[in-house]
VOGU-3710 file (C-alpha; in Angstrom, 3 decimals, decimal comma):
1> mlrlcgfiav> -0,064/0,130/0,070  2,806/2,199/0,837  4,543/1,350/-2,622  1,198/2,454/-4,283  0,968/5,604/-2,629  4,545/6,495/-3,295  3,963/5,791/-7,033  0,677/7,967/-6,874  2,943/10,838/-5,578  5,335/10,468/-8,464
11> flvaafttfd> 2,624/10,814/-10,825  1,106/13,648/-9,069  4,368/15,683/-9,462  4,280/14,745/-13,280  0,842/15,814/-13,613  0,921/19,158/-11,978  4,175/20,173/-13,794  3,225/23,126/-16,009  4,869/25,123/-18,843  5,424/28,631/-18,337
21> asadrrvalv> 2,244/30,661/-19,599  2,854/33,444/-22,088  0,433/35,582/-24,040  2,599/37,532/-26,486  1,117/40,267/-28,640  1,614/39,605/-32,115  0,095/41,678/-35,039  0,143/40,922/-38,602  -0,883/43,331/-41,728  -1,507/41,261/-44,817
31> ignsqyreip> -2,214/43,285/-47,939  -3,130/41,874/-51,408  -3,355/44,269/-54,164  -4,640/42,939/-57,536  -6,975/45,163/-59,062  -4,697/48,028/-60,340  -6,419/50,835/-62,315  -3,679/52,420/-64,455  -1,579/49,193/-64,927  -2,360/45,835/-65,514
41> alknpdkdae> -4,039/43,714/-62,976  -2,474/40,909/-61,127  -4,144/37,524/-60,626  -2,913/36,215/-57,283  -2,556/38,852/-54,747  -6,067/39,017/-53,599  -6,287/35,265/-53,101  -2,524/35,295/-51,496  -4,019/37,746/-48,961  -6,936/35,669/-48,168
51> dvsktfrlag> -4,706/32,575/-47,663  -2,064/34,029/-45,591  -4,243/36,112/-43,390  -5,975/32,673/-42,524  -2,552/31,235/-41,799  -1,501/34,068/-39,307  -5,065/33,824/-37,678  -4,608/29,873/-37,089  -1,163/30,733/-35,585  -2,764/33,222/-33,145
61> fevfvakdlt> -1,933/36,507/-34,341  -4,189/39,550/-34,405  -4,645/40,012/-38,304  -5,401/43,180/-40,366  -6,242/42,079/-43,836  -6,754/44,591/-46,814  -7,207/44,123/-50,375  -6,664/46,489/-53,303  -5,870/49,467/-51,161  -5,410/52,910/-52,495
71> klqfeeqfrn> -2,829/55,334/-51,071  -5,202/57,010/-48,549  -6,475/53,627/-47,622  -3,173/52,301/-47,127  -2,589/55,158/-44,716  -5,557/54,543/-42,894  -5,111/50,720/-42,399  -1,405/51,289/-41,460  -2,113/53,844/-38,978  -4,864/51,365/-37,350
81> ylaaadgadl> -2,212/48,519/-37,561  0,509/50,307/-35,913  -1,800/51,340/-33,184  -2,551/47,710/-32,610  1,234/47,014/-32,841  2,270/49,460/-30,190  4,326/47,683/-27,617  3,840/44,297/-29,692  6,441/41,535/-29,288  6,158/40,594/-32,955
91> svvyysghgf> 4,830/42,590/-36,179  4,546/41,149/-39,344  3,640/42,894/-42,680  2,952/40,686/-45,644  2,544/42,288/-48,967  1,537/40,857/-52,351  1,237/43,164/-55,285  3,322/45,454/-57,396  6,511/46,895/-56,198  9,752/48,277/-57,733
101> qiggenflip> 13,072/50,024/-56,752  14,328/53,408/-57,180  17,926/54,040/-56,339  17,999/51,314/-53,899  14,941/52,310/-52,233  11,942/49,724/-52,783  8,292/51,139/-53,153  5,049/49,193/-52,909  2,311/50,356/-55,319  -1,229/51,011/-54,312
111> vdaslknaad> -3,854/50,225/-56,712  -4,587/53,934/-57,769  -1,053/54,907/-58,646  -0,501/56,357/-61,904  3,249/57,503/-61,561  3,211/59,690/-64,633  4,941/62,445/-63,326  8,360/62,590/-61,484  6,852/63,683/-58,066  4,060/61,237/-58,057
121> ievqavkldd> 6,185/58,524/-56,461  6,228/60,580/-53,442  2,751/61,044/-53,044  1,280/57,895/-54,544  3,667/54,966/-53,524  4,785/53,631/-50,142  8,406/53,431/-49,306  9,313/50,212/-47,884  11,790/51,858/-45,403  9,244/54,049/-43,905
131> vlqqlraksk> 7,073/51,070/-43,166  10,067/49,199/-41,706  11,034/52,455/-39,587  7,528/52,684/-38,109  7,659/49,000/-37,170  10,969/49,554/-35,292  9,362/52,363/-33,060  6,439/49,936/-32,288  7,489/46,434/-31,718  10,400/44,248/-30,359
141> iqviildacr> 10,713/41,980/-33,510  9,777/42,954/-37,065  9,064/40,636/-40,038  8,351/41,995/-43,479  7,390/39,355/-46,215  7,315/40,743/-49,838  5,673/39,024/-52,734  6,208/41,973/-54,933  9,186/41,565/-56,888  7,760/41,899/-60,285
151> nnpfprkdyw> 8,623/43,979/-63,485  8,084/47,638/-63,266  4,871/48,256/-65,261  5,005/52,090/-65,407  6,506/53,819/-68,737  7,903/56,649/-66,833  11,682/55,934/-65,750  12,914/58,769/-63,652  11,349/60,174/-60,364  12,193/62,482/-57,542
161> lrdqlitagn> 13,936/60,800/-54,738  14,694/63,355/-51,919  16,661/66,194/-53,931  17,535/64,218/-56,995  15,860/62,753/-60,106  16,758/58,872/-60,131  15,972/56,460/-62,712  13,921/53,401/-61,591  14,846/50,002/-62,046  13,207/47,400/-64,441
171> tglaqvkssl> 12,978/44,538/-62,345  12,930/43,280/-58,716  13,504/44,954/-55,625  16,698/45,939/-54,028  18,419/44,260/-51,088  17,447/46,023/-47,651  19,543/46,519/-44,636  17,764/45,276/-41,606  18,133/46,554/-38,205  18,588/44,501/-35,134
181> ntliafatep> 15,835/41,776/-34,660  14,274/42,310/-37,972  13,725/39,735/-40,754  12,950/40,975/-44,373  11,895/38,145/-46,772  11,530/38,301/-50,479  9,700/36,138/-53,028  12,962/36,143/-55,115  16,341/37,140/-54,788  17,388/41,002/-55,269
191> gavaydgagd> 16,826/42,212/-58,768  14,956/39,297/-59,931  11,348/38,668/-60,902  8,752/36,596/-59,057  6,196/34,587/-60,985  2,393/34,486/-60,444  2,252/30,668/-61,030  -0,572/28,568/-62,522  -2,955/28,434/-59,791  -4,950/30,904/-57,596
201> lspfssafsr> -1,882/31,430/-55,315  1,501/32,538/-56,228  4,210/29,955/-55,603  5,671/31,857/-52,637  2,339/32,655/-50,997  1,211/29,088/-51,479  4,545/27,708/-49,969  4,418/30,142/-47,243  0,865/29,157/-46,044  1,655/25,519/-46,101
211> ralapnqeir> 5,165/25,908/-44,299  4,133/28,591/-41,711  1,807/26,347/-39,949  4,489/23,641/-38,975  4,099/23,652/-35,136  7,140/25,111/-33,138  9,414/25,752/-36,214  11,562/28,767/-36,110  10,834/31,278/-38,824  14,302/30,959/-40,597
221> tvmaavrrdv> 13,628/27,053/-40,938  10,207/27,871/-42,333  11,590/30,208/-44,893  14,137/27,660/-45,899  11,301/25,128/-46,369  9,711/27,790/-48,366  12,955/28,387/-50,650  12,917/24,623/-51,399  9,493/24,452/-52,440  9,357/27,460/-54,613
231> veatdgkqvp> 12,746/26,543/-56,267  10,998/23,085/-57,187  7,878/24,584/-58,390  9,344/27,214/-60,576  12,158/24,763/-61,876  14,934/26,812/-60,257  13,750/30,146/-61,815  12,592/31,776/-58,562  14,762/31,664/-55,493  13,176/33,305/-52,336
241> wensslidev> 15,774/35,185/-50,080  15,830/36,915/-46,871  17,977/39,180/-44,675  17,844/38,569/-40,973  19,248/40,373/-37,954  17,190/38,296/-35,549  18,594/37,667/-32,129  15,283/36,249/-30,684  13,578/33,087/-32,009  10,558/33,811/-33,987
251> vlmrrtsrps> 7,983/30,773/-34,023  4,891/31,606/-35,949  2,805/28,470/-35,078  3,509/27,976/-31,411  2,334/24,816/-29,598  3,311/24,984/-26,049  0,103/23,883/-24,378  -0,775/20,549/-23,109  -4,109/18,559/-23,439  -6,299/19,981/-20,486
261> lppvlekvvp> -7,044/17,412/-17,899  -8,845/17,421/-14,471  -7,249/16,867/-11,251  -7,114/13,433/-9,992  -10,021/11,668/-10,118  -11,593/9,159/-7,609  -14,103/6,437/-7,928  -15,521/3,223/-6,023  -15,574/0,047/-8,201  -17,307/-2,786/-7,134
271> sgvgpialdl> -15,963/-6,356/-7,939  -17,448/-9,380/-9,310  -20,274/-7,252/-11,099  -18,911/-6,950/-14,599  -17,548/-3,888/-16,378  -18,178/-0,651/-14,501  -17,978/2,677/-16,460  -15,051/4,886/-15,352  -16,892/8,233/-16,477  -13,462/9,653/-17,517
281> pepvdvdggs> -13,860/13,158/-19,304  -12,588/13,386/-22,763  -9,402/15,397/-22,649  -9,295/18,561/-24,806  -6,283/20,126/-26,710  -6,679/23,687/-26,088  -4,829/24,224/-29,587  -7,577/22,398/-31,521  -5,739/19,132/-32,490  -6,832/15,537/-31,823
291> itvsierppa> -5,464/13,563/-28,801  -4,268/10,116/-28,360  -4,105/8,379/-24,922  -1,893/5,519/-23,723  -2,208/3,649/-20,711  0,831/3,954/-18,586  0,014/2,050/-15,481  -3,096/-0,252/-15,800  -5,112/-1,173/-12,680  -3,654/-4,114/-10,756
301> lgrllldgka> -7,000/-5,428/-9,710  -8,955/-5,850/-12,699  -8,963/-5,510/-16,683  -9,371/-2,354/-18,528  -11,932/-2,540/-21,412  -12,897/-0,380/-24,434  -16,040/-1,686/-26,124  -15,607/-5,196/-24,510  -11,960/-5,467/-25,849  -9,137/-5,373/-23,049
311> vavgeqiqgk> -6,758/-2,430/-23,454  -3,016/-3,260/-23,037  -0,247/-1,275/-21,464  1,191/1,264/-24,008  -1,824/0,689/-26,362  -3,046/3,753/-27,883  -6,782/5,048/-28,064  -8,398/8,121/-29,268  -8,999/10,872/-26,765  -12,782/10,894/-27,486
321> dlprlkldvp> -12,832/7,310/-26,621  -11,544/7,724/-22,950  -15,077/8,202/-21,559  -16,058/4,650/-22,766  -13,454/3,012/-20,575  -14,686/0,400/-18,248  -13,072/-1,652/-15,543  -13,753/-5,098/-14,856  -12,696/-6,265/-11,361  -13,168/-10,224/-10,907
331> kgagateevd> -14,928/-11,546/-7,937  -12,791/-11,946/-4,826  -11,020/-8,665/-5,140  -11,805/-5,984/-2,837  -13,303/-8,367/0,024  -11,657/-5,798/2,131  -11,247/-2,452/0,720  -8,117/-1,982/-1,604  -6,840/1,124/-3,452  -5,927/0,830/-7,219
341> mlayathdnw> -5,162/3,191/-9,651  -4,972/4,103/-13,406  -2,547/6,226/-14,979  -2,662/7,396/-18,387  -0,811/9,876/-20,677  -2,381/12,109/-23,378  -0,508/13,258/-26,580  -1,384/15,902/-28,832  -0,376/16,595/-32,714  2,415/18,852/-31,616
351> gggaqgimvf> 4,417/16,768/-29,150  2,807/17,929/-25,932  1,495/15,687/-23,446  -0,121/15,224/-20,097  -0,564/12,767/-17,548  -4,077/11,582/-15,883  -4,803/9,816/-12,755  -7,978/8,062/-11,710  -7,432/6,544/-7,997  -10,157/4,045/-7,161
361> rvksgqgaeg> -11,230/2,058/-4,098  -12,274/-1,643/-4,963  -15,126/-2,921/-2,837  -16,624/-6,366/-2,994  -19,869/-6,182/-5,199  -21,493/-9,128/-3,268  -24,170/-9,376/-0,745  -26,313/-6,594/0,230  -23,711/-4,066/0,685  -22,417/-4,768/-2,887
371> eqivaslete> -26,010/-4,328/-4,328  -26,286/-0,930/-2,365  -22,900/-0,029/-3,868  -23,682/-0,965/-7,500  -27,083/0,809/-7,107  -25,393/3,794/-5,797  -23,078/3,895/-8,744  -25,905/3,507/-11,154  -27,835/6,158/-9,602  -24,586/8,418/-9,669
381> qkqqvlergi> -23,885/7,773/-13,274  -27,510/8,867/-14,126  -27,178/11,705/-11,990  -23,893/12,836/-13,669  -25,278/12,520/-17,014  -28,406/14,555/-16,114  -26,126/17,054/-14,374  -23,869/17,461/-17,447  -26,785/17,752/-19,630  -28,131/20,821/-17,411
391> hitgaaeaie> -24,459/22,325/-17,521  -24,485/22,091/-21,110  -27,828/23,617/-21,486  -27,156/26,224/-18,922  -23,870/27,151/-20,535  -25,452/27,561/-24,006  -28,089/29,604/-22,438  -25,219/31,862/-20,886  -23,772/32,532/-24,233  -26,406/32,079/-26,762
401> nrqisvpvgv> -27,642/35,575/-28,278  -25,451/37,522/-26,087  -24,571/40,973/-27,364  -21,714/42,527/-25,688  -20,223/45,972/-26,572  -16,478/46,132/-25,813  -14,424/49,258/-25,759  -11,727/49,734/-28,440  -7,903/50,903/-27,386  -7,959/49,718/-23,858
411> gpvplkldfp> -6,433/46,294/-24,384  -8,204/42,834/-24,072  -11,485/43,143/-22,210  -12,864/40,540/-20,159  -16,472/39,532/-21,299  -17,647/38,442/-17,925  -19,952/35,643/-19,193  -20,809/34,440/-15,787  -20,320/30,982/-16,791  -22,731/28,591/-14,866
421> tkdpavslkl> -20,348/25,552/-14,385  -16,812/24,546/-13,616  -17,428/20,930/-14,515  -13,758/19,512/-15,810  -15,652/17,544/-18,345  -17,415/20,517/-20,013  -15,325/22,269/-22,729  -15,785/24,758/-25,461  -14,503/24,569/-28,868  -14,502/27,474/-31,064
431> atypatgtls> -16,924/27,083/-34,082  -16,891/30,591/-35,186  -13,768/32,750/-34,819  -14,597/36,592/-34,985  -13,642/38,148/-38,218  -11,652/40,814/-36,564  -10,026/41,153/-33,179  -8,748/38,729/-30,935  -10,021/36,237/-28,351  -7,496/35,371/-25,556
441> lpdralspes> -7,113/34,250/-22,022  -4,511/35,622/-19,641  -2,189/32,955/-20,646  -2,626/32,289/-24,293  -4,115/33,835/-27,282  -6,909/31,651/-28,831  -7,067/30,638/-32,648  -9,702/29,677/-34,727  -9,112/25,916/-33,730  -8,874/26,598/-30,051
451> slmadevdnl> -10,705/24,980/-27,208  -10,836/26,171/-23,497  -12,409/24,331/-20,411  -15,249/25,275/-18,342  -13,377/26,831/-15,587  -11,399/29,380/-18,073  -14,525/30,685/-19,577  -14,871/33,418/-17,128  -11,476/34,569/-17,828  -12,264/34,838/-21,745
461> ryepqigaae> -11,317/38,250/-23,110  -11,862/40,051/-26,425  -9,932/43,185/-27,961  -11,603/44,677/-30,869  -9,556/45,474/-34,006  -8,973/49,430/-34,217  -10,717/50,664/-37,279  -13,139/47,793/-37,509  -16,826/48,865/-37,018  -18,846/46,042/-37,865
471> pvevgfeira> -20,199/43,725/-35,116  -18,471/40,113/-35,045  -19,883/36,509/-34,122  -18,104/34,302/-31,823  -19,735/30,538/-32,127  -19,048/27,782/-29,539  -19,639/24,001/-29,639  -20,331/23,308/-25,901  -19,604/19,670/-24,992  -19,205/17,090/-22,178
481> dsssskpatm> -18,375/14,087/-24,130  -18,254/13,142/-27,817  -21,790/11,987/-27,824  -23,539/15,489/-26,271  -23,011/18,902/-27,296  -24,969/22,175/-28,026  -23,880/25,077/-30,252  -23,995/28,882/-28,878  -23,229/32,099/-30,650  -22,968/35,560/-29,207
491> klsssvdpcd> -22,283/38,931/-30,806  -19,315/41,214/-29,916  -19,305/44,920/-31,020  -16,841/47,572/-30,574  -17,401/51,052/-28,650  -15,460/54,138/-28,885  -14,718/55,794/-25,665  -16,598/59,165/-25,691  -13,284/60,861/-24,819  -11,891/59,625/-28,097
501> qvagepldlq> -14,873/60,704/-29,898  -14,561/64,376/-28,553  -10,868/64,784/-28,247  -9,046/62,232/-30,263  -6,171/63,546/-32,222  -5,669/63,179/-36,162  -2,719/60,924/-37,287  -2,138/59,740/-33,538  -0,522/56,306/-34,105  -1,667/55,029/-30,649
511> gvvpgllpne> -5,343/56,426/-31,163  -8,341/54,798/-32,215  -10,111/57,340/-34,083  -9,713/59,923/-37,278  -9,581/62,522/-34,722  -10,592/66,420/-34,532  -8,527/69,457/-34,773  -8,135/71,856/-31,835  -10,915/74,151/-33,031  -13,399/71,176/-33,111
521> igaaavtace> -12,944/70,105/-29,423  -16,228/71,129/-27,525  -16,946/72,036/-23,859  -18,131/68,797/-22,904  -14,767/67,053/-23,665  -13,143/67,728/-20,384  -15,903/65,861/-18,462  -15,845/62,853/-20,840  -12,111/62,415/-20,688  -12,025/62,821/-16,822
531> aavkaypdva> -14,392/60,017/-16,845  -12,026/57,757/-19,110  -8,902/58,460/-17,209  -10,797/57,517/-14,024  -12,049/54,088/-15,714  -8,580/53,574/-17,554  -5,949/54,933/-15,366  -3,296/52,961/-17,447  -4,259/54,065/-20,863  -2,018/56,845/-21,531
541> rfryelgral> -4,138/58,136/-24,582  -6,864/59,339/-22,281  -4,688/61,464/-20,236  -3,307/63,278/-23,443  -6,809/63,539/-24,692  -7,812/64,961/-21,461  -4,988/67,748/-21,990  -6,396/68,507/-25,305  -9,839/68,810/-23,821  -8,468/71,042/-21,068
551> laagkvdqak> -6,524/73,306/-23,557  -9,724/74,023/-25,537  -11,366/74,862/-22,336  -8,441/77,546/-21,722  -7,214/75,674/-18,785  -3,603/75,638/-19,471  -2,028/74,560/-16,270  -4,304/71,609/-15,835  -3,547/70,631/-19,504  0,081/70,809/-19,426
561> kaiqeaadrg> -0,087/68,367/-16,216  -2,437/65,977/-18,102  0,048/66,092/-21,149  3,097/65,513/-19,077  1,564/62,655/-17,489  0,662/61,061/-20,718  4,148/61,663/-22,121  5,607/59,995/-18,971  3,313/57,028/-19,536  4,708/56,564/-23,042
571> hvravfelgy> 2,278/58,324/-25,032  4,183/59,751/-28,023  2,067/62,467/-29,339  1,984/63,952/-25,724  5,633/64,321/-26,207  5,191/66,267/-29,352  2,398/68,318/-27,736  4,889/69,335/-25,165  7,304/70,771/-27,835  4,293/72,614/-29,311
581> lnatgtgmpi> 3,510/74,326/-25,870  7,260/75,342/-25,762  7,398/76,622/-29,302  4,172/78,623/-29,047  4,664/79,969/-25,575  1,391/78,503/-24,286  1,514/78,574/-20,479  5,193/79,116/-20,291  8,009/81,263/-22,008  8,880/80,300/-25,773
591> drkqanafya> 11,694/77,966/-25,609  12,660/76,792/-29,182  15,588/74,457/-27,812  13,387/72,750/-25,497  10,602/72,429/-28,188  13,069/70,929/-30,555  14,231/68,267/-28,013  10,466/66,967/-27,729  9,996/67,151/-31,528  13,186/65,107/-32,049
601> aasgkgdpyg> 11,956/62,558/-29,385  8,531/62,241/-30,722  9,901/62,078/-34,348  12,349/59,111/-33,294  9,037/57,208/-32,256  7,645/57,567/-35,613  5,197/60,380/-34,938  4,136/62,240/-38,209  3,721/65,482/-36,201  6,934/65,157/-34,578
611> mtswgralfn> 8,746/64,197/-37,924  7,115/67,234/-39,611  8,331/69,638/-36,856  11,451/68,411/-36,329  12,188/68,260/-40,163  10,783/71,915/-40,622  13,639/72,886/-37,638  16,321/71,192/-39,182  15,556/72,148/-42,968  15,180/76,066/-41,917
621> gygverdtgk> 17,656/75,973/-39,002  15,120/76,983/-36,476  16,712/76,764/-33,114  19,063/74,239/-34,244  22,164/73,961/-36,768  20,556/73,422/-40,266  20,754/70,005/-41,931  18,558/70,628/-44,954  19,040/66,821/-45,905  17,866/65,454/-42,859
631> gldlllkgaa> 15,269/68,055/-42,638  13,851/67,333/-46,034  13,757/63,544/-45,346  11,773/63,916/-42,164  9,121/66,093/-43,914  8,897/63,492/-46,715  8,286/60,843/-43,993  5,619/62,861/-42,305  3,972/63,554/-45,878  4,186/59,719/-46,395
641> mghtyamndl> 2,171/59,129/-43,047  -0,620/61,345/-44,392  0,336/64,575/-42,640  -0,883/67,432/-44,609  1,179/69,983/-42,722  4,244/68,183/-43,856  2,933/68,271/-47,602  2,276/71,993/-47,462  5,842/72,791/-46,049  7,287/70,607/-49,049
651> aaiftegrng> 4,865/72,362/-51,372  6,381/75,635/-50,172  10,126/74,517/-50,637  9,680/73,050/-54,150  7,455/76,126/-55,223  10,300/78,570/-54,222  13,248/76,323/-54,216  14,979/76,698/-50,872  18,419/75,764/-49,298  19,708/74,252/-52,356
661> vpadparava> 16,681/72,216/-53,203  15,757/72,977/-56,835  12,342/74,801/-57,495  9,819/72,474/-59,140  6,183/74,047/-59,142  4,853/70,705/-60,623  6,320/68,594/-57,738  4,986/71,368/-55,162  1,490/71,085/-56,981  1,587/67,136/-56,600
671> flkagverqd> 1,845/67,594/-52,776  -0,946/70,192/-52,628  -3,333/67,867/-54,539  -2,397/65,215/-52,109  -3,314/67,542/-49,034  -6,493/68,408/-50,975  -7,270/64,745/-51,530  -7,017/64,333/-47,650  -9,424/67,345/-47,023  -6,706/69,761/-45,932
681> mysmnllgrn> -8,057/73,355/-45,732  -4,563/74,788/-45,928  -3,557/72,654/-48,939  -7,048/73,883/-50,579  -6,041/77,639/-50,050  -2,607/77,150/-51,307  -3,609/75,070/-54,567  -6,358/77,546/-55,163  -3,296/80,262/-55,256  -1,468/78,295/-57,883
691> ylagvgvekn> -4,489/77,815/-59,903  -5,104/81,563/-59,775  -1,572/82,339/-60,655  -0,976/79,385/-63,129  2,001/78,096/-61,180  2,786/74,508/-61,724  -0,687/73,976/-63,270  -2,556/75,628/-66,025  -4,194/78,790/-64,763  -7,942/78,210/-63,951
701> pgqaqglfqk> -9,869/80,876/-61,832  -12,951/78,829/-61,472  -10,873/75,935/-59,783  -9,116/78,617/-57,552  -12,591/79,961/-56,592  -13,989/76,420/-55,564  -10,786/75,811/-53,645  -10,990/79,105/-51,656  -14,761/78,676/-50,967  -14,323/74,961/-49,586
711> amdlgqpyap> -11,191/75,776/-47,479  -13,136/79,102/-46,135  -16,158/76,687/-45,066  -13,913/74,674/-43,405  -12,526/77,527/-41,256  -9,207/77,936/-42,841  -8,044/81,437/-41,701  -6,456/82,838/-45,021  -8,964/81,419/-47,662  -11,401/84,480/-47,027
721> aslarmyrdg> -8,777/86,808/-48,039  -7,810/84,873/-51,038  -11,512/84,754/-52,211  -11,891/88,301/-51,228  -9,106/89,505/-53,715  -10,821/87,667/-56,521  -14,056/89,842/-55,521  -12,041/92,921/-55,317  -10,106/92,631/-58,584  -12,923/90,969/-60,520
731> vgveqnldea> -10,535/88,220/-61,230  -12,737/84,981/-62,445  -15,815/86,296/-60,783  -17,823/89,736/-61,186  -16,312/92,432/-59,233  -17,858/92,959/-55,848  -16,322/95,312/-53,315  -19,024/94,815/-50,599  -18,380/91,049/-50,847  -14,493/91,615/-50,867
741> qrlfelatar> -15,056/93,756/-47,735  -17,069/91,105/-45,843  -14,557/88,452/-46,654  -11,404/90,541/-45,413  -13,269/91,266/-42,104  -13,896/87,460/-41,794  -10,105/86,862/-42,591  -9,333/89,392/-39,759  -11,547/87,729/-37,323  -9,579/84,481/-38,201
751> gdqsgaydra> -6,067/86,130/-37,758  -5,154/86,941/-41,092  -2,782/89,849/-41,128  -2,683/90,096/-44,580  -6,535/90,077/-44,946  -6,536/92,806/-42,534  -4,006/94,907/-44,099  -6,098/94,797/-47,458  -9,210/95,524/-45,564  -7,553/98,888/-44,304
761> alemqkgdka> -6,529/99,479/-48,060  -9,990/98,787/-49,339  -11,344/101,198/-46,968  -8,942/104,029/-47,870  -9,601/103,421/-51,665  -13,036/104,805/-51,028  -11,557/108,372/-51,175  -13,657/110,868/-49,533  -16,237/108,436/-48,558  -13,537/106,466/-46,527
771> dqttavryla> -14,190/105,853/-42,823  -10,352/106,628/-41,448  -11,248/105,238/-38,018  -12,157/101,845/-39,736  -8,853/102,029/-41,602  -6,813/102,612/-38,460  -8,514/99,716/-36,665  -7,690/97,258/-39,411  -4,127/98,538/-39,555  -3,793/98,087/-35,851
781> ftvaldlrke> -5,122/94,389/-36,235  -2,392/94,024/-39,117  0,438/95,004/-36,840  -1,176/93,191/-33,888  -1,467/89,810/-35,909  2,019/90,045/-37,802  4,256/88,475/-35,348  6,598/87,662/-37,902  6,867/91,158/-39,098  6,139/90,394/-42,661
791> lpgaqtaltk> 4,068/93,478/-43,307  6,372/96,517/-42,225  4,515/98,924/-44,226  1,269/98,547/-41,825  3,288/100,131/-39,334  4,338/103,033/-41,384  0,804/103,544/-42,578  -0,549/103,603/-39,179  1,908/106,456/-38,036  0,333/108,804/-40,836
801> favktktaal> -3,152/109,064/-39,297  -4,267/112,085/-37,287  -4,341/111,560/-33,548  -8,155/112,429/-33,401  -8,706/109,356/-35,858  -6,504/107,082/-33,874  -8,121/108,038/-30,433  -11,364/107,294/-31,726  -10,205/104,038/-33,001  -8,626/102,959/-29,733
811> kqlrdelksk> -11,804/104,117/-27,897  -13,880/101,854/-30,184  -11,364/98,611/-29,725  -11,152/99,408/-25,831  -15,103/99,693/-25,568  -15,200/95,941/-27,052  -12,949/94,378/-24,033  -14,543/92,843/-21,233  -11,781/94,001/-19,021  -9,304/96,931/-19,130
821> ipakgslddq> -5,661/96,895/-20,159  -3,159/99,273/-19,214  -2,437/102,305/-21,481  1,208/102,025/-21,870  3,222/103,365/-24,620  2,694/105,504/-27,551  -0,753/105,945/-28,977  0,135/103,546/-31,787  1,423/100,933/-29,343  -2,059/101,328/-27,397
831> lvnaaravwe> -3,802/100,832/-30,527  -1,860/97,698/-31,476  -2,151/96,370/-27,923  -5,932/96,906/-27,888  -6,366/95,379/-31,035  -4,391/92,220/-30,022  -6,382/92,130/-26,805  -9,826/92,288/-28,801  -8,392/89,437/-30,937  -7,351/87,220/-28,236
841> qanprrdlf> -10,764/87,814/-26,261  -12,486/86,313/-29,317  -9,796/83,771/-29,894  -8,318/82,601/-26,577  -6,223/79,877/-27,799  -3,106/80,015/-30,029  -3,527/76,635/-31,560  -6,750/76,880/-33,401  -5,490/76,992/-36,880
//
């Protein structure tokens, strides 16, 4: 007896030895571009993307899948993906479609690219290096897989690359230098062409999907197998190639879980009454595979039977057959109560295993006491069957038709299903995996083939995919053994927190919404964001958005504190915002050096606002030694991420030609058109001026008028004056001085010093009918708003007016103020100070436009 107890103890140690639990964040973006609009379509990429996305989902990745992306759609999808990949252990981008190289730089081609003009590559294509740089800023390990090595299909051969025109390569992609812990795989070797193949899938994608699901294979081993398959499929014409600097192992299809078994079971078995059902629960493979069972130690006191046949030591049976095992203990055993045991081992498809133990007490089945034991076992078995049926029904009811709203962008959220049973025999197999987002348990991500035990269900979590708005279905098959099961389906929908809705930031790579400009943030934003910070204290984004809301409410000191807290907690846009506060002197003295330090830090983390501001500073030497090349490169990277401010800066550089960068109005127009396509009101106004003057485009006053009007309707500060000049001069429209006057006044109210200057000039053109007080008023606004001293003539003109006129204008301005301001300096100084105070009273924030 002591020996048996010792043997049981050994098995107990083995049975409860566990693997280290892990639930790494792994995110994949899969793109298939087939339906090109300006060049021949490709037959495989759509199917490639579908197949590869299924592969990554089966491997437990959060998968973003996109087909036939335009440039704007790529920017949106990529931003959503980057937000999800923030802090990920592994980020993957898989691209199938057209791509080619220019000067050693690789470009991926959206489906709407025409690439007819030299500047089109910068606004219509996607630079691979920009993609890689963003991934490096977001994740620990980066993998890029490219099935894009096809012939260059565009007739044009030279394109702008930074400050030079470079001839495009005709075939394949260029070799890429990867940074630490990065793997870049190509469908074929550098400079060579990849083939579409004869089937629905390209040879490369087909081989990858097949090989990537090999369990526990390191990715370099997987890619070696892919290479062998592709070489064989193409008769040696195509040789996949990769460049790796990985220092950590990357396993796509990880299988580290073991079949799930209940704790040690106990049962009373009578002797001499024939085979008795052991009622062992069916083992479950949480990774969704099949399970076999081998008998490691059979009972010593009886025979183990399956469907009437003896089961020998070491014999393997299917896991689904385990509940049908019976034990036949011959008459005479258990005359006095004896202890026996069954030890069995389970094995999954991936090399994992676990031990199961049933300890039973053998009692004689003869006599009145034996009959009572048998009757009790029969009753117990019937009760167990009844209870499991009740458990399955109750479990299905707990899930069926549930509709759960889950907040997006706050990490995995517990579903709180209040599952009604912890019965170790009850398990759930995923029958329908959500189309977007990820299901997980604290110790592992779930894939479409996963199962989970009843006692795990209350820990089930869902993380919605950023940017996915449609509800998703999750279907389960709830079962207690192979003969009884019930289906159940629930719906999950994502919800955007009110704070994100009212104070989210555009192009925030840690954000979840398209975002609002500062002037679009309303009064209710502070309350919404305070609630979000309280509900999710660890989500830094909400602290940043609270800072934006506080700025909109004029609570600058509180705003600075919230923004600083967000930056300290890792929110990159908050770091940029600290730079902006220093640059504009909002709540603090202007400190350009400190602003640049914040801009550089945000830029290094891939923030498009940071790249643009730091690039602008470097290009122009604002508070830092000028570095034209690096500055231009950062502005181009900011524009590539869809930041229209960068596009407008680049347009100004290329229109005029600055710091050694040659003038090219057509290149400038390409960026302005890209800004207009993204609904940027500044790009609209600037492009309207180009159409009006015929710079870089054919002169077209009608186009100019439409652009000025749309920009003005969006709130752009300079567009009213642009349109006013057309009415003043009768260019493209019938001359209308009253309309010009109204528009110049609107421009002044929005802070346009040139509009104020033109309004003063328009008044003086009335001759004897001129209201000189009005002219003085608008000259005062001109000087007050001209912070860069771009209109020195306004100050000179102001000095020429009579004291009486200026005194009347000053009184008029002071009467409009809600509070008095000190009367300091000359009369002209007082006029300018009063005008500035009136404007700031109407526009309390400096970052509205």
